[in-house]
LUMLUMMAR-172478 format. One line per 5 residues: number of its first residue (from 1); for each residue x, y, z negated of C-alpha. Coordinates in Angstrom, 2 decimals, padded with zeros to 5 digits. Layout:
NUM) X Y Z ~ ...
// end
This chain:
1) -000.15 000.18 -000.04 ~ 002.94 002.40 -000.54 ~ 004.63 001.74 002.22 ~ 001.25 002.55 004.24 ~ 001.14 005.67 002.57
6) 004.62 007.04 003.52 ~ 004.11 005.80 006.73 ~ 001.22 007.88 006.96 ~ 003.14 010.71 005.19 ~ 005.53 010.66 007.56
11) 003.59 010.57 010.55 ~ 001.69 013.89 009.34 ~ 004.89 015.39 008.56 ~ 006.21 014.65 012.38 ~ 002.90 015.80 013.57
16) 003.28 019.48 012.09 ~ 006.81 019.65 012.75 ~ 005.87 018.71 016.74 ~ 002.91 021.26 016.13 ~ 005.45 024.11 015.10
21) 008.24 023.32 017.08 ~ 005.63 023.48 020.20 ~ 004.36 027.12 018.94 ~ 008.07 028.12 019.02 ~ 008.94 026.74 021.92
26) 005.90 027.25 024.25 ~ 004.70 030.42 022.10 ~ 001.15 031.86 021.53 ~ -002.17 032.11 019.96 ~ -005.10 032.17 020.48
31) -007.96 034.38 018.96 ~ -012.09 034.19 019.80 ~ -015.22 036.24 019.33 ~ -018.92 036.59 019.87 ~ -019.89 039.87 021.42
36) -023.37 040.79 021.87 ~ -023.81 043.10 025.24 ~ -027.29 044.85 025.24 ~ -028.58 046.78 028.21 ~ -031.57 049.40 027.96
41) -033.79 050.93 030.76 ~ -036.16 053.42 030.19 ~ -039.24 052.68 032.36 ~ -042.98 054.11 032.83 ~ -044.47 051.48 030.34
46) -041.83 052.34 027.86 ~ -038.14 051.16 026.66 ~ -037.29 047.72 027.77 ~ -033.99 045.90 026.47 ~ -032.52 042.53 026.03
51) -029.26 040.85 025.31 ~ -027.00 038.23 025.60 ~ -023.97 036.71 023.08 ~ -020.88 035.66 025.09 ~ -017.66 034.13 023.50
56) -014.20 034.82 024.43 ~ -011.17 033.25 023.87 ~ -007.95 035.03 024.56 ~ -004.62 032.88 024.52 ~ -001.35 034.45 024.47
61) 001.66 032.31 026.12 ~ 004.88 033.38 025.49 ~ 008.03 031.14 024.52 ~ 011.78 030.14 025.97 ~ 009.98 027.26 027.65
66) 007.50 029.32 029.41 ~ 008.60 030.37 032.95 ~ 008.42 034.86 032.94 ~ 005.57 034.00 036.02 ~ 003.46 032.13 033.52
71) 003.97 034.70 030.36 ~ 001.00 036.43 029.39 ~ -002.73 036.66 028.27 ~ -005.53 034.65 029.48 ~ -009.09 034.94 028.89
76) -011.95 032.41 028.93 ~ -015.58 033.33 028.72 ~ -018.60 031.41 027.27 ~ -022.03 032.41 027.89 ~ -024.44 033.87 030.29
81) -025.03 037.28 032.02 ~ -027.84 039.89 030.54 ~ -031.38 039.95 032.08 ~ -033.74 042.41 031.62 ~ -037.56 042.47 032.73
86) -037.80 045.81 033.72 ~ -041.40 045.52 035.40 ~ -043.58 042.62 035.35 ~ -041.75 039.98 037.66 ~ -038.72 042.16 038.46
91) -035.45 041.57 036.86 ~ -032.34 043.29 036.42 ~ -029.26 041.55 035.80 ~ -025.93 042.32 034.26 ~ -023.43 040.15 035.09
96) -020.40 038.64 033.43 ~ -017.90 040.65 035.98 ~ -017.21 043.96 036.68 ~ -018.60 046.45 039.76 ~ -014.90 047.65 040.24
101) -011.93 045.38 039.65 ~ -011.60 043.54 036.38 ~ -012.98 046.70 034.17 ~ -016.31 045.41 033.52 ~ -015.73 042.07 033.08
106) -016.87 040.60 030.20 ~ -013.55 039.77 028.52 ~ -012.73 043.20 028.89 ~ -015.97 044.89 027.70 ~ -014.51 045.18 024.16
111) -011.40 047.31 024.83 ~ -013.60 050.09 026.73 ~ -016.23 049.72 024.21 ~ -014.04 050.30 021.02 ~ -011.69 052.44 022.78
116) -008.81 049.88 021.59 ~ -005.65 050.83 021.64 ~ -006.10 053.80 023.75 ~ -002.48 055.99 022.77 ~ -000.81 052.65 023.66
121) 001.32 051.18 026.29 ~ 000.46 048.23 028.48 ~ 002.13 044.72 027.29 ~ 002.12 041.90 025.05 ~ 002.79 044.40 022.26
126) -000.22 046.60 022.69 ~ -002.13 043.17 023.28 ~ -001.17 042.17 020.29 ~ -002.44 045.37 018.52 ~ -005.72 045.47 020.36
131) -006.66 042.33 018.75 ~ -005.92 043.56 015.28 ~ -008.34 046.46 015.94 ~ -010.78 044.16 017.17 ~ -010.70 042.41 013.56
136) -011.18 045.79 011.87 ~ -014.36 046.21 013.95 ~ -017.59 046.17 011.62 ~ -020.14 043.28 012.57 ~ -023.41 043.78 014.48
141) -022.21 047.56 015.00 ~ -023.30 048.61 018.48 ~ -020.84 050.69 020.50 ~ -021.62 052.50 023.57 ~ -019.98 050.93 026.96
146) -019.13 053.82 029.27 ~ -020.42 053.55 032.65 ~ -017.11 053.43 034.18 ~ -017.20 049.84 032.62 ~ -020.45 049.07 033.13
151) -020.48 044.94 034.56 ~ -022.10 044.45 037.83 ~ -025.75 045.17 038.20 ~ -027.66 042.87 040.60 ~ -031.53 041.89 041.27
156) -033.10 039.38 043.69 ~ -036.20 040.45 045.87 ~ -037.09 036.70 045.46 ~ -035.94 035.31 042.24 ~ -036.52 031.47 043.95
161) -034.04 032.95 046.95 ~ -030.44 033.59 045.85 ~ -029.19 034.88 048.89 ~ -031.48 037.87 048.46 ~ -029.62 039.05 045.69
166) -028.67 042.81 045.85 ~ -026.51 045.48 043.85 ~ -028.37 048.12 041.73 ~ -026.87 051.20 041.41 ~ -026.82 052.54 037.82
171) -027.23 055.48 038.29 ~ -030.39 055.39 040.68 ~ -032.50 052.07 039.11 ~ -035.49 053.94 040.24 ~ -033.99 053.36 044.00
176) -034.66 049.59 043.55 ~ -037.22 049.34 040.98 ~ -039.25 053.10 041.50 ~ -039.85 056.21 039.99 ~ -039.25 056.27 036.43
181) -036.96 053.51 036.05 ~ -033.78 054.77 034.44 ~ -030.98 053.02 033.19 ~ -030.21 054.78 029.41 ~ -027.03 052.57 028.72
186) -025.43 049.77 027.73 ~ -024.02 048.98 024.28 ~ -021.61 046.22 022.81 ~ -020.95 044.44 019.33 ~ -018.96 042.13 017.46
191) -021.29 039.61 016.11 ~ -021.42 036.27 014.08 ~ -024.42 034.78 016.46 ~ -023.99 031.93 018.70 ~ -023.95 032.62 022.11
196) -027.17 032.60 024.34 ~ -028.38 029.55 026.31 ~ -030.81 028.69 028.72 ~ -032.37 031.97 030.12 ~ -030.51 031.78 033.86
201) -031.93 028.17 033.96 ~ -035.54 029.84 033.25 ~ -035.20 032.66 035.38 ~ -032.91 031.27 038.57 ~ -034.15 027.76 039.18
206) -031.53 026.82 041.79 ~ -028.43 028.11 039.45 ~ -027.77 024.35 038.17 ~ -027.67 023.04 041.47 ~ -025.42 025.60 043.03
211) -023.02 025.52 040.09 ~ -023.03 021.73 040.39 ~ -022.32 021.92 044.21 ~ -019.63 025.11 043.68 ~ -021.69 027.08 046.31
216) -021.88 030.87 046.26 ~ -025.28 032.35 046.65 ~ -025.36 032.20 050.08 ~ -025.21 028.41 049.76 ~ -021.63 028.22 050.94
221) -018.53 026.17 049.12 ~ -014.96 026.46 050.02 ~ -012.97 029.57 051.41 ~ -015.24 032.87 051.28 ~ -015.71 034.47 054.60
226) -013.86 037.83 054.57 ~ -016.13 038.90 057.39 ~ -019.30 038.62 056.01 ~ -019.87 041.83 053.65 ~ -022.97 040.55 051.81
231) -022.86 040.38 048.21 ~ -024.03 036.57 048.08 ~ -021.18 035.78 050.01 ~ -018.69 037.04 047.41 ~ -020.16 035.99 044.04
236) -021.39 032.51 042.55 ~ -023.14 031.39 039.79 ~ -020.09 031.78 037.58 ~ -021.02 035.59 037.66 ~ -024.27 034.65 036.10
241) -023.50 031.36 034.13 ~ -020.43 030.03 032.37 ~ -021.94 027.35 030.30 ~ -022.66 023.47 030.96 ~ -026.89 023.33 031.91
246) -028.59 022.16 029.92
// end
């Protein structure tokens, strides 16, 4: 019995040493948080709003055994887009990706909403400072997202037809939804609540099939046709959902 206990103890010690060695040679750290994005719209019938909670995981890779080009910070997003029923049967979606570059991507929103590290230079040191600032944010306390960091907004002429997706101008919702409809704003908060699930599947009946076959919203998979400028050619289900279907 003593021999077994000793063997187990040695194995545990070797495991710990192996983990420490991995961290030293490969380097890196992982931090995760849940954030709630809320979209608020004014309509002739009154104010409407909805939200979604997603999980953000950031992994920093830095160490002597890591190639220079592989060093840095990677991100993973779990959850789904925000869907607001602006008018009966008319939905506005705030996607998990940005309208211009990556500024409005889900994993970047906290930097802009909480103005993390505004005076710091880019780099690993500033990333660690961002994380410290983020950890200091009070839970469930909304902060406004600046308009230049809004995620991409879209709607569908027909929810059952993914190729009918079209972009919505955040400064002119009336052009899409009619007079009296305006975007009041968006807020972000760090929250203890779990990620949102199931709403995209309820609203968009095709999304799980398209996700399983890796299709873009125009029904095609594989390489993107750069000559096709339609929005349905450039976005896929990952813009709406980054979680397994039920």
